[in-house]
C-alpha positions in Angstrom: 1.1 11.7 -10.0 2.3 13.8 -7.1 5.6 14.9 -5.6 5.6 13.2 -2.3 8.0 13.1 0.8 7.9 10.1 3.0 9.4 10.4 6.6 10.3 7.1 8.4 11.4 3.9 6.7 10.7 1.4 9.3 9.1 -2.1 8.7 5.9 -0.3 7.6 7.2 3.0 6.1 9.7 1.3 3.9 7.3 -0.7 1.9 4.8 2.0 1.9 7.1 4.5 0.4 7.9 1.7 -2.1 4.3 1.5 -3.2 4.2 5.2 -3.8 7.2 4.9 -6.1 5.8 2.0 -7.9 2.5 3.8 -8.5 4.5 6.6 -10.3 4.9 9.3 -7.8 8.0 11.4 -7.3 9.1 10.3 -4.0 11.8 11.8 -1.6 12.4 9.7 1.5 13.9 10.6 5.0 15.0 8.4 7.7 16.9 9.0 10.9 19.3 6.3 9.8 20.4 7.5 6.4 21.9 4.1 5.4 18.3 2.8 5.2 17.2 5.8 3.1 20.2 5.2 0.8 19.1 1.4 0.5 15.5 2.5 -0.4 16.7 4.9 -3.1 18.9 2.2 -4.5 16.0 -0.2 -4.6 13.2 2.2 -5.7 14.8 5.3 -7.2 13.5 8.7 -6.2 15.8 10.8 -3.8 16.7 11.0 -0.1 17.0 14.0 2.1 19.2 14.6 5.2 16.5 16.3 7.0 12.6 16.4 7.1 12.6 20.0 6.0 14.8 19.2 3.0 12.5 16.3 2.1 9.4 18.4 2.4 10.4 21.3 0.1 8.3 21.4 -2.9 6.2 18.3 -2.0 2.5 18.3 -2.5 2.1 15.6 0.2 4.2 14.7 3.2 3.7 11.3 4.8 5.1 10.2 8.1 5.2 6.7 9.8 7.6 7.0 12.8 7.7 5.7 16.3 5.8 7.6 19.0 4.6 11.2 19.9 8.1 12.4 20.5 9.4 11.1 17.1 6.5 12.7 15.3 7.0 16.2 16.8 10.8 15.9 15.8 10.0 15.3 12.2 7.2 18.0 12.1 8.5 21.0 14.2 11.6 23.1 14.6 14.0 24.5 11.9 14.7 21.1 10.5 11.1 19.8 10.8 8.8 19.2 7.7 6.4 22.0 8.4 9.2 24.6 7.9 9.7 23.3 4.4 6.1 22.8 3.3 4.3 25.4 1.1 0.8 26.6 1.8 -1.7 24.1 0.7 0.7 21.2 0.8 -0.9 18.4 2.7 0.6 16.4 5.8 -0.5 12.8 6.3 0.6 11.0 9.5 0.4 7.2 9.6 2.1 6.9 13.1 -0.1 5.7 15.9 0.2 8.4 18.4 -2.0 10.1 21.0 -4.9 12.2 20.1 -3.3 15.0 22.1 -0.2 15.3 19.9 -2.4 15.0 16.8 -4.4 18.1 18.2 -1.3 20.0 18.7 0.2 19.4 15.3 -3.2 19.8 13.5 -3.3 23.4 15.1 0.4 24.1 14.3 0.1 23.0 10.6 -3.2 25.0 10.2 -1.5 28.1 11.4 0.9 28.0 8.4 -1.9 26.9 6.0 -1.1 23.2 5.8 -3.8 20.7 6.4 -3.0 17.8 8.7 -4.7 14.4 8.3 -4.2 11.8 11.0 -4.2 8.4 9.2 -3.0 5.5 11.4 -2.8 2.1 9.7 -3.5 -1.5 10.5 -2.6 -4.7 8.6 1.0 -5.2 9.9 4.1 -5.7 8.0 2.5 -8.0 5.5 -0.2 -5.5 4.8 2.4 -2.8 4.2 4.4 -5.1 1.9 1.4 -6.2 0.0 -0.2 -2.6 -0.4 -3.4 -3.9 1.6 -3.4 -1.7 4.8 -6.5 -0.4 6.4 -6.2 3.4 6.8 -8.5 5.3 9.3 -8.4 9.1 8.9 -9.4 12.2 10.7 -9.1 15.7 9.5 -10.6 18.1 7.2 -12.7 16.4 4.4 -11.1 18.4 1.5 -7.6 17.5 2.7 -8.8 13.8 3.0 -10.2 13.8 -0.4 -7.1 15.1 -2.0 -4.7 12.8 -0.1 -6.9 9.5 -0.6 -5.7 8.8 -4.2 -2.1 9.0 -3.0 -2.8 6.7 0.1 -4.6 4.3 -2.1 -1.0 3.2 -3.3 -0.9 1.0 -0.2 -4.3 0.8 1.1 -7.0 -1.8 0.9 -9.5 0.6 2.4 -9.1 4.2 3.3 -11.9 6.1 5.0 -12.4 9.4 6.8 -14.0 8.7 10.2 -14.4 12.5 11.3 -12.6 15.5 12.2 -9.0 15.8 13.4 -8.2 13.0 16.0 -10.9 10.6 14.7 -8.3 8.6 12.9 -6.2 8.1 16.1 -9.3 7.3 18.2 -10.4 4.6 15.6 -6.9 3.1 15.8 -7.4 2.7 19.4 -10.6 0.8 18.9 -8.6 -1.4 16.7 -5.8 -2.1 19.2 -8.5 -2.5 21.9 -10.1 -5.2 19.8 -6.9 -7.0 18.9 -5.8 -7.2 22.6 -8.7 -9.2 23.6 -8.6 -11.4 20.3 -5.1 -12.4 20.7 -5.6 -13.3 24.4 -8.6 -15.4 23.4 -6.7 -17.1 20.8 -3.8 -17.9 23.0 -5.9 -19.4 25.7 -7.7 -21.5 23.0 -4.6 -22.8 21.6 -3.1 -23.3 25.1 -6.0 -25.3 26.1 -5.9 -27.5 22.9 -2.3 -28.4 23.7 -2.8 -29.1 27.3 -5.9 -31.1 26.4 -3.7 -33.3 23.9 -5.6 -32.1 20.8 -4.1 -31.5 17.4 -4.0 -27.7 17.4 -4.0 -27.3 13.6 -7.0 -29.6 13.4 -8.8 -27.6 16.0 -8.3 -24.3 14.2 -9.3 -25.9 10.9 -12.6 -26.7 12.3 -13.3 -23.6 14.7 -11.9 -21.0 12.2 -14.8 -21.8 9.9 -17.4 -20.8 12.6 -18.0 -18.0 14.9 -14.4 -18.0 16.5 -12.8 -17.3 13.1 -10.7 -14.0 13.0 -7.8 -12.5 11.1 -5.6 -13.2 14.1 -6.7 -16.8 13.9 -6.0 -17.2 10.3 -2.6 -15.5 10.3 -1.0 -16.4 13.6 -2.2 -19.8 14.7 0.8 -21.8 13.1 3.5 -19.7 14.3 1.9 -19.6 17.8 1.7 -23.4 17.8 5.4 -23.6 16.6 6.5 -21.3 19.2 7.7 -18.7 16.7 7.4 -14.9 17.4 9.8 -13.2 15.2 7.3 -11.5 12.9 4.6 -9.1 13.1 4.0 -6.2 15.5 6.4 -6.2 18.4 5.1 -6.3 22.1 7.0 -3.1 23.0 4.9 -1.2 20.4 1.6 -2.8 21.4 2.2 -1.7 25.1 2.8 1.8 23.7 -0.4 1.7 21.9 -2.4 0.2 24.7 -1.0 2.9 27.1 -2.5 5.5 24.6 -5.8 3.6 24.6 -6.0 3.5 28.3 -5.0 7.1 28.8 -7.7 8.2 26.2 -10.2 5.8 28.0 -9.6 7.9 31.2 -10.3 11.0 29.4 -13.5 10.0 27.8 -14.8 8.0 30.7 -14.7 4.5 28.9 -14.1 1.4 30.9 -11.6 -1.1 29.3 -11.1 -3.8 31.8 -9.8 -6.4 29.4 -7.5 -4.1 27.7 -6.0 -3.0 31.0 -5.5 -6.9 32.0 -4.1 -7.8 28.5 -1.6 -4.7 28.8 -0.2 -6.3 32.1 0.0 -9.5 30.4 2.2 -8.0 27.7 4.3 -6.5 30.6 4.8 -10.1 31.7 6.0 -10.9 28.2 8.5 -8.1 28.4 9.8 -9.5 31.6 10.5 -12.9 29.9 12.7 -11.0 27.4 10.1 -10.7 24.8 9.7 -7.0 24.0 10.5 -7.6 20.4 8.5 -10.8 20.0 5.3 -10.2 18.2 2.0 -9.7 19.8 0.9 -13.3 19.4 3.6 -14.2 22.1 0.7 -14.0 24.7 0.6 -17.7 24.4 4.3 -18.0 25.5 3.4 -16.1 28.7 0.6 -18.8 29.5 3.0 -21.6 29.0 5.6 -19.7 31.3 3.3 -18.8 34.0 1.0 -21.8 34.0 3.3 -24.7 33.1 
């Protein structure tokens, strides 16, 4: 078992850190809102720290799952950042979905002090985090990945190294690109079924067993039909991720017309007050804009 620091106790990080504790690791947590860290310790044991550097001192592995590029920089860099407290050879594993640029920046900063940095964004949503069944896509040095994988396994269904530093984040972009098109297609199919007077549940029962089936269909169709969007990954975060995808596409010369279109559809959802609705709320946009 390892001594682990976990930085960031949001809807994903809180249960992920819990799985580490249940697996027997010695876990110290840090969260910007200390009340949440205190609640985690009350539930899972372990310890809490007031700053990232305090959490990282003596840790063999430091995991992070925060909001965006700026949040990640803030928990890594500076006098109170985790890098300042990490010993040479300790490994930093970042589960945040961020740009490949900030990953490259932090990989270099960590390497300069003898700390391997693994970019390891996740997919599977809140349910995946709670059930310890996340997909973890990793980039970074092979030796660091091999050392970290047994720890990551506490909350992973699959954990795979895709390539060198940044490859994990690029793979997460592929994930978000695929989801954007899937959710829009599912929204249109269900909206069409309702407009045509069909039983949406019966439609899904049939088409989900054929080529149209997907995780999104299996896990989201009922709440979409019931006009409930209060769970899962928020539209605001999806737009952040799709912005990263579109910026990276410009850099590598990839054409993402559907992704760009769905990003604008999510902007429409935000204009309806749905920034905190989950991503399946694209169907609500269809109802609002098409009657």
